[in-house]
C-alpha positions in Angstrom: -0.1 0.1 0.0 2.6 2.2 0.9 5.1 1.8 -2.4 1.6 2.5 -4.8 0.9 6.0 -2.4 4.5 6.5 -3.2 4.3 5.6 -7.1 1.0 8.1 -7.3 2.8 11.0 -5.6 5.6 10.5 -7.9 3.3 10.6 -11.0 1.5 13.7 -9.7 3.7 15.9 -11.3 3.5 14.4 -15.0 -0.3 15.7 -15.2 1.3 18.8 -16.1 3.5 17.0 -19.3 0.3 14.4 -20.3 -1.8 16.0 -23.2 -4.7 13.3 -22.0 -4.6 15.3 -18.9 -6.9 18.8 -18.5 -4.1 20.6 -16.7 -1.6 19.8 -19.1 0.8 22.4 -19.6 0.2 23.4 -23.2 -3.7 23.7 -22.6 -3.0 26.0 -19.6 -1.0 28.5 -21.9 -3.6 28.4 -24.3 -6.0 29.2 -21.6 -4.0 31.9 -20.4 -3.5 33.6 -23.8 -7.5 33.2 -24.4 -7.9 34.9 -21.2 -5.8 37.8 -22.0 -7.8 38.3 -25.2 -11.1 38.2 -22.9 -8.9 41.1 -21.0 -7.9 42.6 -23.8 -11.8 43.5 -25.4 -12.9 44.3 -21.8 -14.5 48.2 -21.9 -12.4 49.0 -19.1 -8.8 50.7 -18.5 -5.9 47.6 -19.6 -2.7 47.4 -17.7 -0.7 44.4 -17.4 -0.8 44.7 -13.5 -4.7 44.9 -13.9 -4.3 41.6 -16.1 -2.9 39.9 -13.6 -5.0 41.1 -10.8 -8.2 39.8 -13.3 -6.7 36.4 -13.9 -5.1 35.4 -10.6 -7.5 37.0 -7.9 -7.0 35.7 -5.0 -10.2 35.7 -3.6 -11.1 32.9 -6.4 -7.7 31.4 -6.0 -7.7 30.9 -2.7 -11.1 30.7 -1.6 -12.0 27.9 0.8 -13.8 25.9 -2.4 -10.7 26.2 -4.4 -8.8 25.4 -1.5 -11.2 22.1 -1.3 -10.5 21.3 -5.1 -6.4 21.1 -4.5 -6.8 18.8 -1.4 -9.3 16.5 -3.4 -7.0 16.4 -6.5 -4.3 15.1 -4.2 -6.8 12.8 -2.1 -8.5 11.5 -4.7 -5.6 10.2 -6.7 -4.7 8.3 -3.4 -8.3 6.8 -2.9 -8.5 5.9 -6.5 -5.2 3.9 -6.6 -5.8 2.0 -3.2 -9.9 1.1 -3.9 -10.6 1.1 -7.3 -7.5 0.0 -9.2 -8.5 -3.9 -9.0 -12.3 -3.3 -9.4 -12.4 -0.7 -12.4 -13.8 -1.7 -15.9 -10.9 -1.8 -17.9 -10.7 -1.5 -22.1 -9.1 -4.5 -23.5 -11.8 -6.9 -22.0 -14.9 -4.8 -23.3 -13.4 -5.0 -26.7 -12.7 -8.1 -26.8 -16.0 -9.0 -25.6 -17.3 -6.8 -28.2 -15.5 -8.6 -30.8 -16.8 -12.1 -29.7 -20.6 -11.1 -29.4 -20.4 -9.8 -33.4 -18.7 -12.6 -34.3 -21.6 -15.2 -32.3 -23.6 -13.1 -34.2 -22.7 -12.2 -37.2 -19.8 -14.9 -38.0 -16.1 -14.4 -38.3 -14.6 -11.0 -39.2 -13.4 -10.4 -42.6 -11.7 -7.2 -42.5 -12.6 -4.5 -45.2 -9.9 -3.8 -47.7 -9.7 0.1 -47.2 -7.4 2.9 -47.2 -5.4 3.5 -44.2 -6.2 6.7 -43.8 -9.7 6.2 -44.2 -9.4 3.6 -41.4 -7.7 5.8 -38.8 -10.4 8.9 -39.7 -13.1 6.9 -38.9 -11.8 5.1 -35.7 -10.6 8.7 -34.7 -14.1 10.2 -35.2 -16.2 7.0 -33.4 -13.7 7.1 -30.6 -14.5 10.7 -30.4 -18.1 10.7 -31.0 -18.6 7.5 -28.6 -16.8 8.9 -25.5 -18.7 12.5 -25.9 -22.1 11.1 -25.9 -21.4 8.6 -23.0 -20.0 11.3 -21.1 -23.6 13.3 -21.9 -25.4 10.4 -20.8 -23.7 10.1 -17.3 -23.5 13.4 -16.7 -27.3 13.3 -17.2 -28.1 10.2 -15.1 -25.9 12.3 -12.5 -28.7 15.1 -12.3 -31.5 13.0 -13.2 -31.1 10.1 -10.8 -31.5 11.5 -7.2 -29.1 8.7 -6.0 -26.4 9.6 -8.3 -27.2 13.7 -7.6 -25.9 13.4 -3.9 -22.4 12.3 -5.5 -22.5 14.9 -8.5 -23.2 17.5 -6.1 -20.2 17.7 -4.7 -18.8 19.3 -8.1 -21.7 21.4 -8.2 -21.0 22.4 -4.8 -17.7 24.5 -5.6 -18.4 28.4 -4.8 -15.6 29.6 -6.9 -14.3 27.8 -10.2 -10.8 27.3 -11.2 -9.5 24.5 -13.5 -8.5 22.6 -10.6 -12.7 22.2 -10.4 -12.4 19.3 -13.1 -10.9 17.3 -10.0 -13.5 18.2 -7.3 -15.4 15.1 -7.6 -16.6 12.3 -5.0 -14.3 8.9 -5.9 -17.5 7.3 -6.7 -18.3 9.5 -9.2 -14.9 9.0 -10.3 -15.2 5.4 -10.7 -18.4 5.8 -13.0 -16.4 8.1 -15.4 -13.6 5.8 -15.3 -16.1 2.6 -16.1 -18.0 4.5 -18.7 -14.8 5.2 -20.4 -13.7 1.4 -20.7 -17.1 0.4 -21.3 -17.0 3.4 -24.6 -13.9 3.3 -25.9 -13.9 -0.6 -25.7 -17.1 -1.1 -27.8 -15.6 1.2 -30.6 -12.3 -1.1 -30.4 -14.1 -4.2 -30.6 -16.1 -3.3 -33.5 -13.6 -1.5 -35.2 -11.5 -4.9 -34.5 -14.0 -6.8 -36.3 -14.5 -4.6 -39.4 -11.2 -3.4 -40.0 -8.8 -5.8 -38.6 -6.1 -5.8 -35.9 -3.9 -2.7 -37.1 -6.0 0.1 -35.7 -4.8 3.4 -34.9 -5.8 6.9 -34.4 -4.8 10.2 -35.3 -3.5 11.7 -32.1 -1.6 15.0 -31.1 1.2 14.1 -28.7 -0.6 10.8 -27.9 -4.1 12.2 -27.2 -6.8 11.9 -29.8 -6.6 15.1 -32.2 -10.2 16.1 -31.5 -9.7 16.0 -28.0 -6.6 18.0 -28.1 -8.5 20.7 -30.1 -11.2 20.6 -27.6 -8.7 21.3 -24.8 -6.5 23.9 -26.7 -9.9 26.0 -27.3 -9.9 26.8 -23.5 -11.0 23.7 -21.7 -9.4 25.0 -18.8 -11.5 28.4 -18.8 -14.7 26.0 -18.5 -13.9 25.9 -14.6 -12.7 29.8 -14.4 -14.1 32.8 -13.6 -13.3 34.1 -17.7 -16.3 34.5 -19.8 -15.5 33.2 -23.0 -18.4 32.5 -25.2 -17.6 31.1 -29.0 -21.3 33.2 -30.3 -24.5 32.0 -31.4 -24.1 30.1 -34.0 -20.8 28.1 -32.9 -22.7 27.4 -29.1 -25.3 25.4 -31.0 -23.0 22.9 -32.0 -19.7 23.2 -29.4 -20.0 23.5 -25.4 -18.0 27.0 -25.1 -16.3 27.8 -21.7 -19.4 30.4 -20.9 -21.9 27.5 -21.3 -20.3 25.2 -18.9 -20.0 28.2 -16.3 -23.6 28.8 -17.1 -24.0 24.8 -16.3 -22.7 25.8 -12.9 -24.5 28.6 -12.0 -26.5 28.6 -8.9 -30.1 29.6 -10.9 -32.7 27.3 -10.9 -33.7 28.5 -14.4 -30.1 27.2 -15.7 -30.0 23.9 -13.4 -29.6 20.8 -15.7 -28.2 22.5 -18.5 -25.4 22.5 -21.1 -24.7 18.5 -19.8 -22.0 18.1 -22.6 -18.6 18.2 -22.8 -17.1 19.1 -26.1 -20.4 18.9 -28.5 -23.4 20.7 -28.2 -25.6 18.4 -30.6 -26.5 16.1 -27.6 -28.2 18.8 -25.3 -30.0 19.9 -28.8 -31.7 16.7 -28.4 -32.3 16.6 -25.0 -33.7 19.9 -24.6 -31.1 20.9 -22.3 -29.0 23.3 -24.1 -28.5 26.9 -23.5 -26.4 29.2 -25.0 -24.3 32.4 -23.4 -26.3 34.9 -25.2 -29.4 33.4 -23.6 -28.2 34.3 -19.6 -27.3 37.5 -18.1 -24.6 37.7 -15.2 -24.3 34.6 -13.1 -23.3 33.6 -9.9 -21.6 29.9 -8.9 -23.3 27.1 -6.7 -25.8 24.8 -6.1 -29.1 27.0 -5.3 -30.1 28.8 -2.4 -29.1 26.2 -0.3 -25.7 24.9 1.3 -24.7 21.5 0.2 -22.8 21.0 3.4 -19.8 20.5 1.7 -17.7 22.3 4.5 -14.9 20.0 5.3 -13.4 16.8 3.1 -14.8 14.8 5.7 -17.8 16.1 4.5 -17.4 15.6 1.1 -16.6 12.1 1.0 -19.2 11.0 3.6 -22.3 13.4 3.0 -23.0 11.8 -0.3 -23.4 8.7 0.9 -25.4 9.5 3.5 -28.0 11.5 1.8 -28.0 8.7 -1.0 -28.6 6.0 1.3 -31.8 8.5 2.5 -32.8 9.3 -0.6 -33.4 5.4 -1.3 -34.6 4.0 2.4 -37.9 6.5 2.6 -39.3 5.0 -0.8 -38.7 1.5 1.2 -40.2 2.5 4.0 -43.5 4.1 2.3 -43.9 0.6 0.2 -43.5 -1.5 3.8 -46.4 1.0 5.4 -48.5 0.7 2.4 -48.3 -3.2 2.7 -49.0 -3.4 6.2 -51.9 -1.3 5.4 -53.2 -3.6 3.1 -52.7 -6.2 4.9 -54.6 -4.9 8.3 -57.4 -4.3 6.0 -57.6 -8.1 4.5 -57.6 -9.1 7.8 
């Protein structure tokens, strides 16, 4: 266990140099430049000192909520390594099972003979779409299913947004997202393996799916920030901008359960949950007019468990009460 903890801690600085991580140094630099653009077009007086005060406001970066985010990034990595490593679903078994199932139904595979570039293009697009859609579906469920909402509420209990808010999550939610990724990617790999054969590869930039790389380059770190970056009405009908995700974190009940998508806005359009930046005014961040009770790291870890159990138990109690009443009437 000590060795696992040590390895996890040793790998933590690697987040800054891994393009598959949101806080990759390249994405941070692009977010910084985009924030500079946002500041430059403001109508107020602009100075270099003013920009740094705007960008790194102490009331945001050192707020109690932000300090919780930093701690959760650290603690969750250790907990996931110790608790979820042995039981989380992985991509390879899912891919093999998917291929076996298709072969059982349609017979042994006979790979299509098409140009390698076409295979790479189709595979890259399918991976991105499957990943994005499965993210949306899980996110939708986390908002709509009361039992799951108590865990996702941890993320929405942030009072301020920084790039580290992406890591503000309950370990159980992180586990669900890890399984989601294995299922979505495994199924795509399994299907493509059956159709195209074993020589699968994707278009990537530094090891990251090219579409994921572009998405993160276009200001993904500003999604959890105070920097309001809208992409305009037309673009926001197709893609989720940083401003749209900030609306998702709004404490205004009118904005609840909106903009659930990650990169593509088409899922929100289909489910009727899309809200563009031009459709709202000034927002504030939080879960609404009540206190989520996440005032400590201990509360963040334990309260969702207690609340989720309570959300199920009363239903059982009411059912038992009705059953008793029916039995008494029939006696």
